[in-house]
ROLO-836347 format. One record per residue (C-alpha): residue in three letters; y, x, z; residue number from 1. Coordinates in Angstrom, 3 decimals. Each point is the difference from the previous one (the first is absolute). Example, Ala and Ser with C-alpha at 12.3 -4.5 7.8 and 13.67 -1.06 7.14 Angstrom:
ROLO-836347
<r><type>ALA</type><Y>-4.500</Y><X>12.300</X><Z>7.800</Z><seq>1</seq></r>
<r><type>SER</type><Y>3.440</Y><X>1.370</X><Z>-0.660</Z><seq>2</seq></r>
//
This chain:
ROLO-836347
<r><type>MET</type><Y>108.120</Y><X>135.942</X><Z>108.698</Z><seq>1</seq></r>
<r><type>GLY</type><Y>-1.816</Y><X>-2.085</X><Z>2.607</Z><seq>2</seq></r>
<r><type>TRP</type><Y>-3.605</Y><X>-0.937</X><Z>0.469</Z><seq>3</seq></r>
<r><type>CYS</type><Y>-2.583</Y><X>-1.196</X><Z>-2.518</Z><seq>4</seq></r>
<r><type>ASN</type><Y>-2.689</Y><X>-2.258</X><Z>1.496</Z><seq>5</seq></r>
<r><type>VAL</type><Y>-3.273</Y><X>-1.391</X><Z>-1.340</Z><seq>6</seq></r>
<r><type>PRO</type><Y>-2.569</Y><X>-2.231</X><Z>1.755</Z><seq>7</seq></r>
<r><type>LYS</type><Y>-3.587</Y><X>1.219</X><Z>0.328</Z><seq>8</seq></r>
<r><type>GLY</type><Y>-1.979</Y><X>-0.166</X><Z>-3.253</Z><seq>9</seq></r>
<r><type>GLN</type><Y>3.048</Y><X>-0.764</X><Z>-2.193</Z><seq>10</seq></r>
<r><type>CYS</type><Y>2.370</Y><X>1.729</X><Z>-2.380</Z><seq>11</seq></r>
<r><type>ARG</type><Y>3.768</Y><X>-0.445</X><Z>-0.534</Z><seq>12</seq></r>
<r><type>ARG</type><Y>1.978</Y><X>0.998</X><Z>-3.064</Z><seq>13</seq></r>
<r><type>LEU</type><Y>3.026</Y><X>1.741</X><Z>1.516</Z><seq>14</seq></r>
<r><type>ALA</type><Y>1.901</Y><X>0.880</X><Z>-3.166</Z><seq>15</seq></r>
<r><type>CYS</type><Y>-0.206</Y><X>-1.096</X><Z>-3.604</Z><seq>16</seq></r>
<r><type>LEU</type><Y>1.936</Y><X>0.937</X><Z>-3.136</Z><seq>17</seq></r>
<r><type>ASN</type><Y>-1.054</Y><X>-1.093</X><Z>-3.476</Z><seq>18</seq></r>
<r><type>THR</type><Y>-3.772</Y><X>0.584</X><Z>0.177</Z><seq>19</seq></r>
<r><type>SER</type><Y>-0.116</Y><X>2.646</X><Z>2.755</Z><seq>20</seq></r>
<r><type>ALA</type><Y>-0.553</Y><X>-0.680</X><Z>3.651</Z><seq>21</seq></r>
<r><type>ILE</type><Y>-0.712</Y><X>1.544</X><Z>3.371</Z><seq>22</seq></r>
<r><type>TYR</type><Y>-2.452</Y><X>-1.677</X><Z>2.340</Z><seq>23</seq></r>
<r><type>LEU</type><Y>-0.935</Y><X>0.489</X><Z>3.652</Z><seq>24</seq></r>
<r><type>CYS</type><Y>-3.543</Y><X>-1.170</X><Z>0.893</Z><seq>25</seq></r>
<r><type>ALA</type><Y>-1.635</Y><X>-0.389</X><Z>3.373</Z><seq>26</seq></r>
<r><type>GLY</type><Y>-3.762</Y><X>0.504</X><Z>0.361</Z><seq>27</seq></r>
<r><type>ASP</type><Y>-2.326</Y><X>-1.898</X><Z>2.262</Z><seq>28</seq></r>
<r><type>GLN</type><Y>0.954</Y><X>2.096</X><Z>3.030</Z><seq>29</seq></r>
<r><type>GLY</type><Y>3.189</Y><X>-1.940</X><Z>0.837</Z><seq>30</seq></r>
<r><type>ASP</type><Y>3.586</Y><X>-0.752</X><Z>-0.931</Z><seq>31</seq></r>
<r><type>VAL</type><Y>2.071</Y><X>2.851</X><Z>-1.393</Z><seq>32</seq></r>
<r><type>SER</type><Y>3.606</Y><X>0.811</X><Z>0.860</Z><seq>33</seq></r>
<r><type>ARG</type><Y>1.477</Y><X>3.145</X><Z>-1.573</Z><seq>34</seq></r>
<r><type>THR</type><Y>3.505</Y><X>1.092</X><Z>-0.675</Z><seq>35</seq></r>
<r><type>CYS</type><Y>1.052</Y><X>-0.922</X><Z>-3.541</Z><seq>36</seq></r>
<r><type>ARG</type><Y>1.139</Y><X>3.607</X><Z>-0.440</Z><seq>37</seq></r>
<r><type>GLU</type><Y>-3.554</Y><X>1.213</X><Z>0.652</Z><seq>38</seq></r>
<r><type>VAL</type><Y>-1.389</Y><X>-2.462</X><Z>-2.520</Z><seq>39</seq></r>
<r><type>SER</type><Y>2.623</Y><X>1.080</X><Z>-2.539</Z><seq>40</seq></r>
<r><type>ASN</type><Y>-0.868</Y><X>3.674</X><Z>0.533</Z><seq>41</seq></r>
<r><type>ILE</type><Y>-3.703</Y><X>-0.699</X><Z>-0.551</Z><seq>42</seq></r>
<r><type>ALA</type><Y>0.768</Y><X>-1.972</X><Z>-3.180</Z><seq>43</seq></r>
<r><type>SER</type><Y>2.067</Y><X>2.950</X><Z>-1.226</Z><seq>44</seq></r>
<r><type>ALA</type><Y>-2.903</Y><X>2.335</X><Z>0.716</Z><seq>45</seq></r>
<r><type>ILE</type><Y>-2.335</Y><X>-2.232</X><Z>-1.981</Z><seq>46</seq></r>
<r><type>ARG</type><Y>2.412</Y><X>0.070</X><Z>-2.934</Z><seq>47</seq></r>
<r><type>GLY</type><Y>0.321</Y><X>3.768</X><Z>0.192</Z><seq>48</seq></r>
<r><type>SER</type><Y>-3.735</Y><X>0.672</X><Z>0.203</Z><seq>49</seq></r>
<r><type>CYS</type><Y>-1.216</Y><X>-2.355</X><Z>-2.755</Z><seq>50</seq></r>
<r><type>CYS</type><Y>0.301</Y><X>2.366</X><Z>-2.909</Z><seq>51</seq></r>
<r><type>GLY</type><Y>2.920</Y><X>2.125</X><Z>0.925</Z><seq>52</seq></r>
<r><type>ALA</type><Y>3.634</Y><X>-0.736</X><Z>-0.651</Z><seq>53</seq></r>
<r><type>ARG</type><Y>-0.430</Y><X>-0.853</X><Z>-3.694</Z><seq>54</seq></r>
<r><type>THR</type><Y>-1.984</Y><X>-3.226</X><Z>0.336</Z><seq>55</seq></r>
<r><type>VAL</type><Y>0.523</Y><X>-2.897</X><Z>-2.353</Z><seq>56</seq></r>
<r><type>GLN</type><Y>-1.867</Y><X>-2.374</X><Z>2.300</Z><seq>57</seq></r>
<r><type>THR</type><Y>-0.681</Y><X>0.537</X><Z>3.654</Z><seq>58</seq></r>
<r><type>SER</type><Y>-2.274</Y><X>-1.830</X><Z>2.416</Z><seq>59</seq></r>
<r><type>GLY</type><Y>-2.031</Y><X>0.817</X><Z>3.043</Z><seq>60</seq></r>
<r><type>SER</type><Y>-0.599</Y><X>-0.608</X><Z>3.652</Z><seq>61</seq></r>
<r><type>SER</type><Y>-0.123</Y><X>1.939</X><Z>3.203</Z><seq>62</seq></r>
<r><type>VAL</type><Y>-2.264</Y><X>-1.120</X><Z>2.850</Z><seq>63</seq></r>
<r><type>ARG</type><Y>1.218</Y><X>1.164</X><Z>3.383</Z><seq>64</seq></r>
<r><type>ASP</type><Y>-1.609</Y><X>0.498</X><Z>3.406</Z><seq>65</seq></r>
<r><type>GLY</type><Y>-0.476</Y><X>-3.396</X><Z>1.551</Z><seq>66</seq></r>
<r><type>GLY</type><Y>-1.072</Y><X>-1.613</X><Z>-3.300</Z><seq>67</seq></r>
<r><type>TRP</type><Y>3.438</Y><X>-0.973</X><Z>-1.325</Z><seq>68</seq></r>
<r><type>SER</type><Y>1.119</Y><X>0.989</X><Z>-3.496</Z><seq>69</seq></r>
<r><type>VAL</type><Y>2.960</Y><X>0.289</X><Z>-2.306</Z><seq>70</seq></r>
<r><type>TRP</type><Y>-0.345</Y><X>-0.894</X><Z>-3.660</Z><seq>71</seq></r>
<r><type>ALA</type><Y>2.408</Y><X>0.820</X><Z>-2.835</Z><seq>72</seq></r>
<r><type>GLY</type><Y>-0.514</Y><X>-1.420</X><Z>-3.472</Z><seq>73</seq></r>
<r><type>TYR</type><Y>0.017</Y><X>-3.247</X><Z>-1.948</Z><seq>74</seq></r>
<r><type>GLY</type><Y>1.609</Y><X>-3.003</X><Z>1.573</Z><seq>75</seq></r>
<r><type>ASN</type><Y>0.948</Y><X>-3.386</X><Z>-1.344</Z><seq>76</seq></r>
<r><type>CYS</type><Y>3.332</Y><X>-0.790</X><Z>1.644</Z><seq>77</seq></r>
<r><type>ASN</type><Y>-0.519</Y><X>-3.693</X><Z>-0.740</Z><seq>78</seq></r>
<r><type>GLU</type><Y>-3.128</Y><X>-0.224</X><Z>2.154</Z><seq>79</seq></r>
<r><type>PRO</type><Y>0.147</Y><X>-0.570</X><Z>3.768</Z><seq>80</seq></r>
<r><type>ASP</type><Y>0.567</Y><X>3.156</X><Z>1.993</Z><seq>81</seq></r>
<r><type>ASP</type><Y>-3.298</Y><X>-0.453</X><Z>1.836</Z><seq>82</seq></r>
<r><type>LYS</type><Y>-2.105</Y><X>0.281</X><Z>-3.166</Z><seq>83</seq></r>
<r><type>PRO</type><Y>-1.916</Y><X>3.297</X><Z>0.458</Z><seq>84</seq></r>
<r><type>PRO</type><Y>0.121</Y><X>2.681</X><Z>-2.663</Z><seq>85</seq></r>
<r><type>THR</type><Y>-3.759</Y><X>-0.219</X><Z>-0.448</Z><seq>86</seq></r>
<r><type>ASP</type><Y>0.320</Y><X>-3.538</X><Z>-1.405</Z><seq>87</seq></r>
<r><type>TYR</type><Y>1.405</Y><X>1.231</X><Z>-3.322</Z><seq>88</seq></r>
<r><type>PRO</type><Y>-2.372</Y><X>0.795</X><Z>-2.883</Z><seq>89</seq></r>
<r><type>TYR</type><Y>1.069</Y><X>3.600</X><Z>-0.535</Z><seq>90</seq></r>
<r><type>PRO</type><Y>-0.304</Y><X>1.471</X><Z>-3.457</Z><seq>91</seq></r>
<r><type>GLY</type><Y>-1.833</Y><X>3.295</X><Z>0.174</Z><seq>92</seq></r>
<r><type>GLY</type><Y>-1.122</Y><X>-0.798</X><Z>3.568</Z><seq>93</seq></r>
<r><type>SER</type><Y>3.322</Y><X>0.804</X><Z>1.740</Z><seq>94</seq></r>
<r><type>PRO</type><Y>3.146</Y><X>-2.031</X><Z>0.673</Z><seq>95</seq></r>
<r><type>ASN</type><Y>2.114</Y><X>1.486</X><Z>-2.781</Z><seq>96</seq></r>
<r><type>GLY</type><Y>-2.801</Y><X>1.053</X><Z>-2.317</Z><seq>97</seq></r>
<r><type>LEU</type><Y>-1.309</Y><X>3.484</X><Z>-0.355</Z><seq>98</seq></r>
<r><type>CYS</type><Y>2.090</Y><X>2.780</X><Z>1.431</Z><seq>99</seq></r>
<r><type>SER</type><Y>1.449</Y><X>1.980</X><Z>-2.877</Z><seq>100</seq></r>
<r><type>ASP</type><Y>1.574</Y><X>3.427</X><Z>-0.381</Z><seq>101</seq></r>
<r><type>GLU</type><Y>1.749</Y><X>-1.009</X><Z>-3.184</Z><seq>102</seq></r>
<r><type>VAL</type><Y>3.656</Y><X>0.704</X><Z>-0.141</Z><seq>103</seq></r>
<r><type>PRO</type><Y>1.986</Y><X>-3.114</X><Z>-0.933</Z><seq>104</seq></r>
<r><type>PRO</type><Y>1.967</Y><X>0.287</X><Z>-3.271</Z><seq>105</seq></r>
<r><type>SER</type><Y>3.606</Y><X>1.050</X><Z>0.438</Z><seq>106</seq></r>
<r><type>ASP</type><Y>2.839</Y><X>-2.055</X><Z>-1.489</Z><seq>107</seq></r>
//
């Protein structure tokens, strides 16, 4: 999968589909270079811990030792990939709105 890199104090959107995205952010302690697999695994853990497996909307972040973080949630794929997730005006105070345990209607 390769390496995902972010300069000190910045975020990068690494993946985006429709209105969902994964970001890697570096704190003020220095540049961050992590395997993309590790970032993907952390994003999956965020998704799994947000309200369980039945979420309608999922968003969250995980701050790691060293001050870097992974964010999963809303993303505008038309914006530059260096626009941080905190720049979006989140409804309900989180990237994809309030976490919900509602089960989506079946077809």
